[in-house]
All heavy atoms as TSV, in Angstrom:
chain	resi	resn	atom	element	x	y	z
A	1	TYR	N	N	146.499	114.700	8.453
A	1	TYR	CA	C	145.561	114.791	9.620
A	1	TYR	C	C	145.465	116.231	10.112
A	1	TYR	O	O	146.369	116.974	10.098
A	1	TYR	CB	C	146.072	113.840	10.755
A	1	TYR	CG	C	146.162	112.391	10.493
A	1	TYR	CD1	C	147.341	111.793	10.044
A	1	TYR	CD2	C	145.030	111.695	10.517
A	1	TYR	CE1	C	147.390	110.437	9.667
A	1	TYR	CE2	C	144.974	110.353	10.090
A	1	TYR	CZ	C	146.141	109.711	9.692
A	1	TYR	OH	O	146.193	108.422	9.348
A	2	GLY	N	N	144.277	116.525	10.599
A	2	GLY	CA	C	144.040	117.759	11.218
A	2	GLY	C	C	143.003	117.700	12.314
A	2	GLY	O	O	142.554	116.691	12.761
A	3	LEU	N	N	142.855	118.895	12.961
A	3	LEU	CA	C	141.834	118.887	14.021
A	3	LEU	C	C	140.646	119.845	13.603
A	3	LEU	O	O	140.776	120.681	12.822
A	3	LEU	CB	C	142.572	119.579	15.295
A	3	LEU	CG	C	143.736	118.840	15.773
A	3	LEU	CD1	C	144.508	119.626	16.806
A	3	LEU	CD2	C	143.395	117.559	16.299
A	4	VAL	N	N	139.523	119.594	14.306
A	4	VAL	CA	C	138.328	120.297	14.020
A	4	VAL	C	C	137.681	120.751	15.271
A	4	VAL	O	O	137.709	119.912	16.326
A	4	VAL	CB	C	137.412	119.505	13.171
A	4	VAL	CG1	C	136.823	118.295	13.791
A	4	VAL	CG2	C	136.208	120.449	12.718
A	5	LEU	N	N	137.126	121.923	15.423
A	5	LEU	CA	C	136.516	122.432	16.607
A	5	LEU	C	C	135.080	122.825	16.122
A	5	LEU	O	O	134.967	123.589	15.156
A	5	LEU	CB	C	137.163	123.647	17.148
A	5	LEU	CG	C	136.519	124.143	18.422
A	5	LEU	CD1	C	136.709	123.393	19.602
A	5	LEU	CD2	C	137.180	125.595	18.675
A	6	ILE	N	N	134.058	122.369	16.781
A	6	ILE	CA	C	132.696	122.698	16.494
A	6	ILE	C	C	132.113	123.594	17.669
A	6	ILE	O	O	131.672	123.013	18.672
A	6	ILE	CB	C	131.867	121.530	16.263
A	6	ILE	CG1	C	132.495	120.612	15.286
A	6	ILE	CG2	C	130.441	121.845	15.950
A	6	ILE	CD1	C	132.042	119.242	15.196
A	7	PRO	N	N	132.204	124.837	17.604
A	7	PRO	CA	C	131.811	125.671	18.761
A	7	PRO	C	C	130.242	125.629	18.917
A	7	PRO	O	O	129.482	125.805	17.955
A	7	PRO	CB	C	132.281	127.120	18.380
A	7	PRO	CG	C	132.620	127.059	16.924
A	7	PRO	CD	C	132.820	125.691	16.582
A	8	ASP	N	N	129.845	125.457	20.172
A	8	ASP	CA	C	128.522	125.497	20.624
A	8	ASP	C	C	127.551	124.545	19.802
A	8	ASP	O	O	126.443	124.923	19.480
A	8	ASP	CB	C	127.915	126.939	20.445
A	8	ASP	CG	C	128.683	127.923	21.243
A	8	ASP	OD1	O	129.235	127.529	22.308
A	8	ASP	OD2	O	129.000	129.089	20.765
A	9	ALA	N	N	128.024	123.390	19.511
A	9	ALA	CA	C	127.144	122.450	18.688
A	9	ALA	C	C	127.638	120.964	19.030
A	9	ALA	O	O	128.684	120.747	19.637
A	9	ALA	CB	C	127.419	122.746	17.239
A	10	THR	N	N	126.882	120.069	18.460
A	10	THR	CA	C	127.275	118.605	18.480
A	10	THR	C	C	127.603	118.156	17.106
A	10	THR	O	O	127.378	118.902	16.087
A	10	THR	CB	C	126.062	117.824	19.003
A	10	THR	OG1	O	125.011	117.955	18.060
A	10	THR	CG2	C	125.543	118.361	20.396
A	11	ILE	N	N	128.189	117.009	17.076
A	11	ILE	CA	C	128.571	116.416	15.672
A	11	ILE	C	C	127.313	116.171	14.894
A	11	ILE	O	O	127.327	116.335	13.679
A	11	ILE	CB	C	129.417	115.205	15.883
A	11	ILE	CG1	C	130.023	114.732	14.600
A	11	ILE	CG2	C	128.548	114.065	16.501
A	11	ILE	CD1	C	130.941	115.723	13.889
A	12	ASP	N	N	126.283	115.817	15.522
A	12	ASP	CA	C	124.982	115.628	14.827
A	12	ASP	C	C	124.463	116.964	14.140
A	12	ASP	O	O	124.032	116.822	12.928
A	12	ASP	CB	C	123.864	115.094	15.824
A	12	ASP	CG	C	124.153	113.647	16.238
A	12	ASP	OD1	O	124.682	112.877	15.500
A	12	ASP	OD2	O	123.646	113.342	17.436
A	13	ALA	N	N	124.632	118.101	14.846
A	13	ALA	CA	C	124.221	119.325	14.189
A	13	ALA	C	C	125.137	119.604	13.129
A	13	ALA	O	O	124.692	120.110	12.035
A	13	ALA	CB	C	124.293	120.376	15.134
A	14	VAL	N	N	126.415	119.208	13.133
A	14	VAL	CA	C	127.323	119.486	12.003
A	14	VAL	C	C	126.981	118.628	10.726
A	14	VAL	O	O	126.911	119.123	9.704
A	14	VAL	CB	C	128.809	119.334	12.401
A	14	VAL	CG1	C	129.687	119.382	11.272
A	14	VAL	CG2	C	129.164	120.340	13.529
A	15	LEU	N	N	126.562	117.416	11.031
A	15	LEU	CA	C	126.340	116.465	9.912
A	15	LEU	C	C	124.967	117.002	9.263
A	15	LEU	O	O	124.847	116.553	8.174
A	15	LEU	CB	C	126.251	115.029	10.467
A	15	LEU	CG	C	127.600	114.523	10.955
A	15	LEU	CD1	C	127.417	113.086	11.508
A	15	LEU	CD2	C	128.581	114.407	9.869
A	16	ASN	N	N	124.137	117.781	9.925
A	16	ASN	CA	C	122.905	118.237	9.448
A	16	ASN	C	C	123.169	119.604	8.867
A	16	ASN	O	O	122.218	120.291	8.528
A	16	ASN	CB	C	121.904	118.185	10.450
A	16	ASN	CG	C	121.468	116.781	10.660
A	16	ASN	OD1	O	121.279	115.986	9.895
A	16	ASN	ND2	N	121.111	116.566	11.949
A	17	ASN	N	N	124.467	119.981	8.735
A	17	ASN	CA	C	124.854	121.351	8.098
A	17	ASN	C	C	124.323	122.567	8.990
A	17	ASN	O	O	124.043	123.592	8.250
A	17	ASN	CB	C	124.316	121.392	6.675
A	17	ASN	CG	C	125.045	120.435	5.774
A	17	ASN	OD1	O	126.165	120.111	5.953
A	17	ASN	ND2	N	124.394	119.767	4.831
A	18	SER	N	N	124.147	122.420	10.184
A	18	SER	CA	C	123.735	123.571	10.997
A	18	SER	C	C	124.778	124.553	11.327
A	18	SER	O	O	124.800	125.611	10.907
A	18	SER	CB	C	123.022	123.128	12.265
A	18	SER	OG	O	121.873	122.248	11.975
A	19	PRO	N	N	125.768	124.146	12.252
A	19	PRO	CA	C	126.811	125.103	12.580
A	19	PRO	C	C	127.983	125.064	11.683
A	19	PRO	O	O	128.011	124.191	10.772
A	19	PRO	CB	C	127.142	124.732	13.988
A	19	PRO	CG	C	126.944	123.208	13.984
A	19	PRO	CD	C	125.819	122.985	13.064
A	20	VAL	N	N	128.966	125.957	11.930
A	20	VAL	CA	C	130.152	125.981	11.109
A	20	VAL	C	C	131.213	125.134	12.041
A	20	VAL	O	O	131.422	125.308	13.206
A	20	VAL	CB	C	130.664	127.407	10.938
A	20	VAL	CG1	C	131.991	127.494	10.335
A	20	VAL	CG2	C	129.643	128.129	10.152
A	21	ALA	N	N	131.928	124.306	11.232
A	21	ALA	CA	C	133.095	123.589	11.826
A	21	ALA	C	C	134.333	124.275	11.502
A	21	ALA	O	O	134.546	124.700	10.330
A	21	ALA	CB	C	133.070	122.100	11.386
A	22	LEU	N	N	135.280	124.510	12.495
A	22	LEU	CA	C	136.466	125.263	12.233
A	22	LEU	C	C	137.661	124.283	12.232
A	22	LEU	O	O	137.728	123.422	13.193
A	22	LEU	CB	C	136.708	126.261	13.268
A	22	LEU	CG	C	135.477	127.308	13.399
A	22	LEU	CD1	C	135.671	128.133	14.712
A	22	LEU	CD2	C	135.405	128.146	12.127
A	23	PHE	N	N	138.496	124.370	11.231
A	23	PHE	CA	C	139.530	123.357	11.048
A	23	PHE	C	C	140.887	123.946	11.362
A	23	PHE	O	O	141.020	125.147	11.277
A	23	PHE	CB	C	139.505	122.789	9.634
A	23	PHE	CG	C	138.232	122.020	9.343
A	23	PHE	CD1	C	137.105	122.749	8.880
A	23	PHE	CD2	C	138.045	120.704	9.590
A	23	PHE	CE1	C	135.960	122.075	8.619
A	23	PHE	CE2	C	136.934	120.075	9.269
A	23	PHE	CZ	C	135.752	120.686	8.734
A	24	SER	N	N	141.950	123.073	11.610
A	24	SER	CA	C	143.204	123.508	11.829
A	24	SER	C	C	143.924	124.034	10.520
A	24	SER	O	O	144.879	124.719	10.627
A	24	SER	CB	C	144.090	122.382	12.458
A	24	SER	OG	O	143.978	121.135	11.642
A	25	PHE	N	N	143.291	123.737	9.338
A	25	PHE	CA	C	143.802	124.156	8.100
A	25	PHE	C	C	143.024	125.436	7.643
A	25	PHE	O	O	141.784	125.295	7.456
A	25	PHE	CB	C	143.761	123.077	7.043
A	25	PHE	CG	C	144.513	121.891	7.447
A	25	PHE	CD1	C	143.819	120.757	7.822
A	25	PHE	CD2	C	145.902	121.894	7.394
A	25	PHE	CE1	C	144.576	119.532	8.153
A	25	PHE	CE2	C	146.541	120.645	7.855
A	25	PHE	CZ	C	145.911	119.557	8.118
A	26	ALA	N	N	143.668	126.484	7.430
A	26	ALA	CA	C	142.988	127.753	7.050
A	26	ALA	C	C	142.157	127.554	5.782
A	26	ALA	O	O	141.101	128.075	5.660
A	26	ALA	CB	C	143.985	128.890	6.824
A	27	GLU	N	N	142.767	126.791	4.752
A	27	GLU	CA	C	141.984	126.595	3.546
A	27	GLU	C	C	140.645	125.903	3.777
A	27	GLU	O	O	139.813	126.070	2.884
A	27	GLU	CB	C	142.827	125.732	2.596
A	27	GLU	CG	C	144.261	126.487	2.195
A	27	GLU	CD	C	145.198	126.183	3.299
A	27	GLU	OE1	O	145.037	125.349	4.102
A	27	GLU	OE2	O	146.228	126.995	3.231
A	28	ALA	N	N	140.571	125.167	4.743
A	28	ALA	CA	C	139.197	124.429	5.028
A	28	ALA	C	C	138.228	125.270	5.759
A	28	ALA	O	O	137.042	124.863	5.814
A	28	ALA	CB	C	139.543	123.168	5.818
A	29	ASN	N	N	138.483	126.399	6.179
A	29	ASN	CA	C	137.709	127.234	7.024
A	29	ASN	C	C	136.930	128.231	6.127
A	29	ASN	O	O	137.433	128.799	5.100
A	29	ASN	CB	C	138.384	128.047	8.146
A	29	ASN	CG	C	138.843	127.196	9.181
A	29	ASN	OD1	O	138.193	126.161	9.600
A	29	ASN	ND2	N	140.101	127.399	9.543
A	30	PRO	N	N	135.589	128.598	6.344
A	30	PRO	CA	C	134.914	129.453	5.507
A	30	PRO	C	C	135.544	130.892	5.437
A	30	PRO	O	O	135.323	131.549	4.520
A	30	PRO	CB	C	133.533	129.515	6.156
A	30	PRO	CG	C	133.625	128.754	7.427
A	30	PRO	CD	C	134.838	128.047	7.462
A	31	ASN	N	N	136.277	131.326	6.497
A	31	ASN	CA	C	136.897	132.679	6.554
A	31	ASN	C	C	138.378	132.623	6.156
A	31	ASN	O	O	138.952	133.581	6.059
A	31	ASN	CB	C	136.666	133.232	7.932
A	31	ASN	CG	C	137.339	132.403	9.046
A	31	ASN	OD1	O	137.996	131.458	8.754
A	31	ASN	ND2	N	137.021	132.782	10.215
A	32	ARG	N	N	138.860	131.394	5.750
A	32	ARG	CA	C	140.297	131.222	5.364
A	32	ARG	C	C	141.244	131.658	6.315
A	32	ARG	O	O	142.367	132.030	6.043
A	32	ARG	CB	C	140.488	131.933	4.055
A	32	ARG	CG	C	139.646	131.487	2.968
A	32	ARG	CD	C	140.024	130.058	2.471
A	32	ARG	NE	N	139.264	129.717	1.178
A	32	ARG	CZ	C	138.568	128.695	1.134
A	32	ARG	NH1	N	138.326	127.882	2.086
A	32	ARG	NH2	N	138.010	128.340	-0.040
A	33	ILE	N	N	140.842	131.601	7.662
A	33	ILE	CA	C	141.811	131.996	8.706
A	33	ILE	C	C	142.080	130.704	9.508
A	33	ILE	O	O	141.184	129.902	9.809
A	33	ILE	CB	C	141.159	133.024	9.678
A	33	ILE	CG1	C	140.869	134.356	9.005
A	33	ILE	CG2	C	141.970	133.202	10.961
A	33	ILE	CD1	C	140.144	135.362	9.797
A	34	SER	N	N	143.336	130.600	9.981
A	34	SER	CA	C	143.673	129.416	10.695
A	34	SER	C	C	143.151	129.526	12.139
A	34	SER	O	O	143.222	130.640	12.730
A	34	SER	CB	C	145.271	129.162	10.807
A	34	SER	OG	O	145.632	128.145	11.711
A	35	HIS	N	N	142.467	128.570	12.594
A	35	HIS	CA	C	141.918	128.531	13.972
A	35	HIS	C	C	142.784	127.754	14.929
A	35	HIS	O	O	142.278	127.410	15.980
A	35	HIS	CB	C	140.472	128.083	13.902
A	35	HIS	CG	C	139.482	129.081	13.319
A	35	HIS	ND1	N	138.909	129.910	14.098
A	35	HIS	CD2	C	139.290	129.391	12.038
A	35	HIS	CE1	C	138.149	130.702	13.293
A	35	HIS	NE2	N	138.411	130.394	12.109
A	36	LEU	N	N	143.922	127.298	14.539
A	36	LEU	CA	C	144.876	126.673	15.500
A	36	LEU	C	C	146.273	127.343	15.499
A	36	LEU	O	O	146.752	127.655	14.381
A	36	LEU	CB	C	144.987	125.163	14.888
A	36	LEU	CG	C	145.907	124.263	15.714
A	36	LEU	CD1	C	145.163	123.834	16.985
A	36	LEU	CD2	C	146.223	123.072	14.865
A	37	ALA	N	N	146.865	127.444	16.648
A	37	ALA	CA	C	148.110	128.014	16.684
A	37	ALA	C	C	149.001	127.148	17.643
A	37	ALA	O	O	148.571	126.670	18.617
A	37	ALA	CB	C	148.095	129.522	17.351
A	38	ARG	N	N	150.304	127.097	17.266
A	38	ARG	CA	C	151.152	126.297	18.184
A	38	ARG	C	C	151.629	127.268	19.205
A	38	ARG	O	O	152.171	128.315	18.991
A	38	ARG	CB	C	152.379	125.799	17.291
A	38	ARG	CG	C	153.281	124.937	18.158
A	38	ARG	CD	C	154.340	124.356	17.294
A	38	ARG	NE	N	155.122	123.530	18.152
A	38	ARG	CZ	C	155.993	122.603	17.708
A	38	ARG	NH1	N	156.182	122.435	16.396
A	38	ARG	NH2	N	156.648	121.807	18.482
A	39	LEU	N	N	151.438	126.837	20.528
A	39	LEU	CA	C	151.726	127.694	21.652
A	39	LEU	C	C	153.083	127.313	22.324
A	39	LEU	O	O	153.613	127.977	23.175
A	39	LEU	CB	C	150.645	127.684	22.699
A	39	LEU	CG	C	149.295	128.025	22.123
A	39	LEU	CD1	C	148.284	127.883	23.272
A	39	LEU	CD2	C	149.289	129.486	21.569
A	40	GLY	N	N	153.574	126.111	21.968
A	40	GLY	CA	C	154.815	125.548	22.590
A	40	GLY	C	C	155.005	124.206	22.121
A	40	GLY	O	O	154.325	123.662	21.257
A	41	ALA	N	N	156.024	123.521	22.775
A	41	ALA	CA	C	156.277	122.121	22.358
A	41	ALA	C	C	155.108	121.231	22.672
A	41	ALA	O	O	154.641	121.181	23.916
A	41	ALA	CB	C	157.518	121.688	23.141
A	42	ASN	N	N	154.407	120.621	21.838
A	42	ASN	CA	C	153.295	119.797	21.919
A	42	ASN	C	C	152.068	120.522	22.471
A	42	ASN	O	O	151.250	119.873	23.117
A	42	ASN	CB	C	153.667	118.568	22.831
A	42	ASN	CG	C	154.774	117.802	22.179
A	42	ASN	OD1	O	154.888	117.674	20.946
A	42	ASN	ND2	N	155.551	117.184	23.013
A	43	LEU	N	N	152.001	121.816	22.459
A	43	LEU	CA	C	150.884	122.649	23.008
A	43	LEU	C	C	150.284	123.445	21.900
A	43	LEU	O	O	150.971	124.180	21.175
A	43	LEU	CB	C	151.509	123.566	24.089
A	43	LEU	CG	C	150.468	124.274	24.980
A	43	LEU	CD1	C	149.584	123.316	25.762
A	43	LEU	CD2	C	151.251	125.244	25.868
A	44	PHE	N	N	148.988	123.328	21.691
A	44	PHE	CA	C	148.301	124.012	20.645
A	44	PHE	C	C	146.992	124.729	21.178
A	44	PHE	O	O	146.369	124.185	22.140
A	44	PHE	CB	C	147.813	123.002	19.594
A	44	PHE	CG	C	149.061	122.331	18.924
A	44	PHE	CD1	C	149.543	121.216	19.394
A	44	PHE	CD2	C	149.542	122.872	17.788
A	44	PHE	CE1	C	150.591	120.590	18.792
A	44	PHE	CE2	C	150.651	122.227	17.215
A	44	PHE	CZ	C	151.109	121.045	17.701
A	45	GLY	N	N	146.635	125.819	20.737
A	45	GLY	CA	C	145.514	126.648	21.080
A	45	GLY	C	C	144.569	126.826	19.937
A	45	GLY	O	O	144.998	126.905	18.775
A	46	PHE	N	N	143.277	126.620	20.217
A	46	PHE	CA	C	142.263	126.810	19.180
A	46	PHE	C	C	141.560	128.086	19.360
A	46	PHE	O	O	141.256	128.367	20.550
A	46	PHE	CB	C	141.310	125.609	19.238
A	46	PHE	CG	C	141.060	124.836	17.994
A	46	PHE	CD1	C	141.601	123.478	17.982
A	46	PHE	CD2	C	140.601	125.343	16.857
A	46	PHE	CE1	C	141.486	122.683	16.912
A	46	PHE	CE2	C	140.506	124.500	15.718
A	46	PHE	CZ	C	140.879	123.200	15.750
A	47	GLU	N	N	141.131	128.749	18.423
A	47	GLU	CA	C	140.322	129.925	18.369
A	47	GLU	C	C	138.866	129.482	17.917
A	47	GLU	O	O	138.797	128.958	16.776
A	47	GLU	CB	C	140.908	130.994	17.428
A	47	GLU	CG	C	140.032	132.264	17.419
A	47	GLU	CD	C	139.875	132.847	18.705
A	47	GLU	OE1	O	140.806	132.961	19.499
A	47	GLU	OE2	O	138.692	133.251	19.029
A	48	ASP	N	N	137.924	129.769	18.812
A	48	ASP	CA	C	136.426	129.322	18.417
A	48	ASP	C	C	135.678	130.327	17.690
A	48	ASP	O	O	134.611	130.047	17.288
A	48	ASP	CB	C	135.876	128.712	19.623
A	48	ASP	CG	C	135.495	129.869	20.600
A	48	ASP	OD1	O	135.966	130.995	20.517
A	48	ASP	OD2	O	134.748	129.579	21.629
A	49	ARG	N	N	136.153	131.508	17.557
A	49	ARG	CA	C	135.430	132.583	16.875
A	49	ARG	C	C	136.366	133.449	16.003
A	49	ARG	O	O	137.625	133.381	16.250
A	49	ARG	CB	C	134.763	133.452	17.860
A	49	ARG	CG	C	133.887	132.808	18.895
A	49	ARG	CD	C	132.453	132.633	18.281
A	49	ARG	NE	N	131.588	132.154	19.342
A	49	ARG	CZ	C	130.977	131.043	19.341
A	49	ARG	NH1	N	131.179	130.282	18.216
A	49	ARG	NH2	N	130.281	130.527	20.221
A	50	VAL	N	N	135.786	134.139	15.153
A	50	VAL	CA	C	136.613	135.158	14.440
A	50	VAL	C	C	136.517	136.424	15.230
A	50	VAL	O	O	135.440	136.809	15.582
A	50	VAL	CB	C	136.089	135.327	13.016
A	50	VAL	CG1	C	136.858	136.395	12.373
A	50	VAL	CG2	C	136.145	134.097	12.260
A	51	GLY	N	N	137.615	137.074	15.534
A	51	GLY	CA	C	137.563	138.218	16.301
A	51	GLY	C	C	138.793	138.496	17.180
A	51	GLY	O	O	139.766	139.107	16.670
A	52	ASP	N	N	138.767	137.824	18.306
A	52	ASP	CA	C	139.986	138.160	19.213
A	52	ASP	C	C	141.214	137.485	18.796
A	52	ASP	O	O	142.331	137.920	19.167
A	52	ASP	CB	C	139.474	137.968	20.641
A	52	ASP	CG	C	139.185	136.505	20.990
A	52	ASP	OD1	O	139.257	135.628	20.041
A	52	ASP	OD2	O	138.833	136.237	22.160
A	53	LEU	N	N	141.096	136.230	18.221
A	53	LEU	CA	C	142.323	135.514	17.751
A	53	LEU	C	C	143.280	135.372	18.888
A	53	LEU	O	O	144.454	135.463	18.654
A	53	LEU	CB	C	142.932	136.127	16.480
A	53	LEU	CG	C	142.069	136.156	15.234
A	53	LEU	CD1	C	142.658	136.846	14.077
A	53	LEU	CD2	C	141.516	134.763	14.869
A	54	ASP	N	N	142.845	135.098	20.028
A	54	ASP	CA	C	143.778	134.887	21.202
A	54	ASP	C	C	144.236	133.400	21.353
A	54	ASP	O	O	145.130	133.122	22.072
A	54	ASP	CB	C	143.189	135.353	22.533
A	54	ASP	CG	C	141.893	134.726	22.891
A	54	ASP	OD1	O	141.354	133.762	22.124
A	54	ASP	OD2	O	141.181	135.148	23.717
A	55	TYR	N	N	143.573	132.495	20.640
A	55	TYR	CA	C	143.890	131.072	20.641
A	55	TYR	C	C	143.941	130.390	21.945
A	55	TYR	O	O	144.876	129.595	22.234
A	55	TYR	CB	C	145.220	130.862	19.861
A	55	TYR	CG	C	145.119	131.268	18.386
A	55	TYR	CD1	C	145.463	132.557	17.954
A	55	TYR	CD2	C	144.539	130.449	17.382
A	55	TYR	CE1	C	145.310	133.008	16.696
A	55	TYR	CE2	C	144.390	130.922	16.155
A	55	TYR	CZ	C	144.771	132.144	15.706
A	55	TYR	OH	O	144.631	132.541	14.485
A	56	ASN	N	N	143.124	130.801	22.924
A	56	ASN	CA	C	143.108	130.271	24.192
A	56	ASN	C	C	141.595	129.704	24.508
A	56	ASN	O	O	141.407	129.479	25.727
A	56	ASN	CB	C	143.441	131.391	25.203
A	56	ASN	CG	C	142.447	132.405	25.425
A	56	ASN	OD1	O	141.509	132.472	24.656
A	56	ASN	ND2	N	142.691	133.290	26.339
A	57	ASP	N	N	140.868	129.448	23.550
A	57	ASP	CA	C	139.496	128.876	23.814
A	57	ASP	C	C	139.506	127.385	24.052
A	57	ASP	O	O	138.742	126.976	24.856
A	57	ASP	CB	C	138.618	129.220	22.584
A	57	ASP	CG	C	138.556	130.741	22.355
A	57	ASP	OD1	O	138.258	131.471	23.298
A	57	ASP	OD2	O	138.743	131.258	21.254
A	58	THR	N	N	140.350	126.698	23.406
A	58	THR	CA	C	140.666	125.364	23.793
A	58	THR	C	C	142.154	125.079	23.739
A	58	THR	O	O	142.789	125.437	22.639
A	58	THR	CB	C	140.001	124.326	22.753
A	58	THR	OG1	O	138.476	124.587	22.888
A	58	THR	CG2	C	140.221	122.976	23.067
A	59	ILE	N	N	142.805	124.595	24.718
A	59	ILE	CA	C	144.178	124.277	24.704
A	59	ILE	C	C	144.401	122.795	24.704
A	59	ILE	O	O	143.880	122.093	25.485
A	59	ILE	CB	C	144.892	124.832	25.982
A	59	ILE	CG1	C	144.594	126.362	26.036
A	59	ILE	CG2	C	146.365	124.663	25.969
A	59	ILE	CD1	C	145.164	127.312	24.962
A	60	LEU	N	N	145.205	122.190	23.792
A	60	LEU	CA	C	145.487	120.822	23.685
A	60	LEU	C	C	146.980	120.667	23.920
A	60	LEU	O	O	147.817	121.343	23.351
A	60	LEU	CB	C	145.162	120.386	22.206
A	60	LEU	CG	C	143.762	120.483	21.849
A	60	LEU	CD1	C	143.543	120.025	20.401
A	60	LEU	CD2	C	142.826	119.620	22.688
A	61	GLU	N	N	147.251	119.676	24.714
A	61	GLU	CA	C	148.670	119.279	24.962
A	61	GLU	C	C	148.808	117.807	24.653
A	61	GLU	O	O	148.087	116.919	25.242
A	61	GLU	CB	C	149.134	119.580	26.429
A	61	GLU	CG	C	150.657	119.212	26.601
A	61	GLU	CD	C	151.097	119.544	28.064
A	61	GLU	OE1	O	150.231	119.771	28.937
A	61	GLU	OE2	O	152.284	119.591	28.235
A	62	PHE	N	N	149.841	117.462	23.837
A	62	PHE	CA	C	150.043	116.160	23.435
A	62	PHE	C	C	151.328	115.647	24.128
A	62	PHE	O	O	152.233	116.308	24.200
A	62	PHE	CB	C	150.259	116.008	21.971
A	62	PHE	CG	C	149.025	116.322	21.080
A	62	PHE	CD1	C	148.781	117.606	20.596
A	62	PHE	CD2	C	147.984	115.347	20.817
A	62	PHE	CE1	C	147.754	117.935	19.862
A	62	PHE	CE2	C	146.870	115.747	20.174
A	62	PHE	CZ	C	146.726	117.010	19.694
A	63	GLN	N	N	151.259	114.432	24.541
A	63	GLN	CA	C	152.432	113.739	25.174
A	63	GLN	C	C	152.665	112.425	24.495
A	63	GLN	O	O	151.757	111.698	24.328
A	63	GLN	CB	C	152.265	113.516	26.670
A	63	GLN	CG	C	152.106	114.818	27.532
A	63	GLN	CD	C	151.967	114.566	28.999
A	63	GLN	OE1	O	152.052	113.321	29.457
A	63	GLN	NE2	N	151.961	115.630	29.754
A	64	PHE	N	N	153.880	112.285	24.047
A	64	PHE	CA	C	154.283	111.050	23.293
A	64	PHE	C	C	155.137	110.239	24.158
A	64	PHE	O	O	156.062	110.763	24.811
A	64	PHE	CB	C	154.959	111.460	21.955
A	64	PHE	CG	C	154.106	112.299	21.047
A	64	PHE	CD1	C	154.229	113.582	21.026
A	64	PHE	CD2	C	153.142	111.735	20.302
A	64	PHE	CE1	C	153.402	114.423	20.261
A	64	PHE	CE2	C	152.388	112.388	19.465
A	64	PHE	CZ	C	152.481	113.849	19.448
A	65	SER	N	N	154.952	108.883	24.169
A	65	SER	CA	C	155.829	108.101	24.953
A	65	SER	C	C	156.790	107.281	24.113
A	65	SER	O	O	156.724	107.231	22.912
A	65	SER	CB	C	154.969	107.095	25.742
A	65	SER	OG	O	154.079	106.393	24.902
């Protein structure tokens, strides 16, 4: 399983091959760069662009019960 981020677009646009979808797996990305970083326990940051690589564009926290 993995995560995908579609910056500035909708899923319909992606299905029509318009924008680029960025995946948590580097091999799946057109630039071969990972767009997901682990920031802590159950905390992940997504990078939505190539450039600053600060991984703070989308922050996800998972809680398991």
